[in-house]
C-alpha positions, 0 to 999 in steps of 0.5 A: 716595296720600294718599287711599288712606291715608285710605280705609284708615284710614277702613275701619279705624275703621269696622271697630271698630264706631264710629258714623259721626260718631265715625269722622269726628271721629277721622279729621279729628282725626288729619289735623289733628294730622298736618298740624300736625306736618308744618307744624312739621317743615317750618318747622324744616327750612326755617328751622333747617337750610336758611336757616342753611345758605344764610346760611353759604354767603353769608358764605363767598361773595366776592359781596356781593349774596348777603349783601344777600339774607340781610340783607333776609330774603328767604329767611326770608320765603320759608320761611314758605310751606312750612308754608302749602302743607302746611296748604292741601294738607291742608284738602281732606282735613279735614271734609266739603265745608262752608263752614268748609273753604272759608273756611279755604282762602280764608284760607290762600290770602290768607295765601300771597299776603301771604307772596309780597308780603312776599318780593317787597318784601324782594327789591326792597329787596335789589335796590335795595341792590345797585344802590346799591353800583354806581357808576351809582347815584351819578348816578341814584336809583331809589328812587322807581321801586322804590316804584312797583313795590311799589305795583303789587304791593300793588294786585295782591295786594289785588285777588287777596285780594278776588277770593278772598273775593268769588268774583269774578274779578280781571278783573271787579274791575279793570273795576269799578275803572275807574269809580273812576278819578277818585277814585283819581286824587284819593286818589293825587294826591301819589303820581302827582306824586311818581312823575312828579317822580322820573322827572324828577329821575333823568333830568335828574340834578337831585339825588341822595343826598349832594348839598348843596341849599338851599331856603329855602321849606322851611328846607332847607340841608344834605345829601340823605339820602333820596329817596323817591316822595313826599318828599326828606329833607334833614339841615340843618347844625344836624342837623335834618331838613327834608322836601320834597315830591318834586314841589316840586324840579321845580315850584320852584327850589332850589340844588344845590351839587354843582358847587361840591363837585366843583370843589374850591373854595368861593366867598368873596364879601365886600366892604367899603365905602370912604369915598370922601372918603379916596381920594387921590393918593399923595405921595412920602412915601406912595410911599416908605412903601408901597414898603417893603411886601414884597408891594408893593415890585416893583409900586410900583417898576415902576409908578412907572417906568412913570408917570414915563416916560409923563409924560415922553413927554407933556412934562408939568409935574410937581407939577400934579395934573391933569397926567399919571398918578399912583398912588392909595391905593385902586389900590395897596390893591387891588393889595395885596389881590391880592398878599395873596390870591395868596400865601394858601395856602388860596386857589385860583389856578386858579379865578375870582380877582377884587378889584374895585370895585362901583358907588359908593353913598351907603354908600361905594365897595364893594371886593369880594373874589371868590375860591375857598378850597381847603377846602370844610369849613364851619368851615374855610371860615368861618375862612378868609374871616374871617381875610381880612376881619380882615386887610383891615380892619386894613391899611386905615389903612396906605393912609390909607383909611377904612372907611365906616360910619354914625355911632354914639353915640361918634362924636357924643360926640367931636364935642361934646368 
């Protein structure tokens, strides 16, 4: 149809008595103008009418995936193919079989390949975003796989473009690249390592976006905000961004606090060192004093009865320290801490709950608090454990116990007075 119209137009121009060169010039100029007009018209129809219509349909639809395709500009990039196809189709009717026509055809083909590549890129981005909306995405991150697929398409597009301009087939070019495999392995070493690491991270559910991880070697301590083929980005608590190589999360150790966050509690592990010289048995006055503590009233009454009955059963003399059982100020203090923490509203009663002695050292006898707070927020968590430690230090003298600390200048000053 088009060739018939061009032949008719050629005969019409020839009949006017124009030279062959002028006829060819007018004919080609007409074809170029018509091609430009059709390309512009196609661009307007597709972008201003069809794309807008699709966008309105997506907004009215209840599905979210079609909105993602519009947001990622999949249809907009696809629309660029319409003018390119018109130009490519018209090139065979312009000029004679010259090198310029061949070059323009190759250039147009390369342009269309790049357009298809951009469409595939947008499509993969849209599919990844749709996947991120699904519940399964919380446990498996596929961004690394998406990037690998993109790299494959980029590689194929580059091979096809080179084949178009070189005149060789893609198969021949691929065979020639086999000799460069060692070089490619070296160039894409990080990409290959990242790809393998991405598979392991995803398959073993080692880390996901939103997890709190810490990796001191890379100054990383915060939430994972992005996992890509080559890097993992962590937003630290001071709002700085730490970048970790993806393969480092597989080859090296790191802490993932996801288990703690899912448990509903956050561990408090603090200890104070007691001066062992201040540990003594309780006398009657101390027992009476501590028995007035609301948290210790029942414990001391029951414990005292138990000790008296035990000592009577062995017919031991009272008043001798080495005879029978007696309460110590440290033991009662430990019980007080247990009761205090049991009544604390921000301490979990379902998780590990310990108040224990650690190995004595030349720094004293450590008494460790090992419990979990109900509030995981950093500021609140720090406030809770600080409040507990403040209270512990302040109540210590009531049990005639002393905290251990190395002597300071004021201590030596008191000795000289």
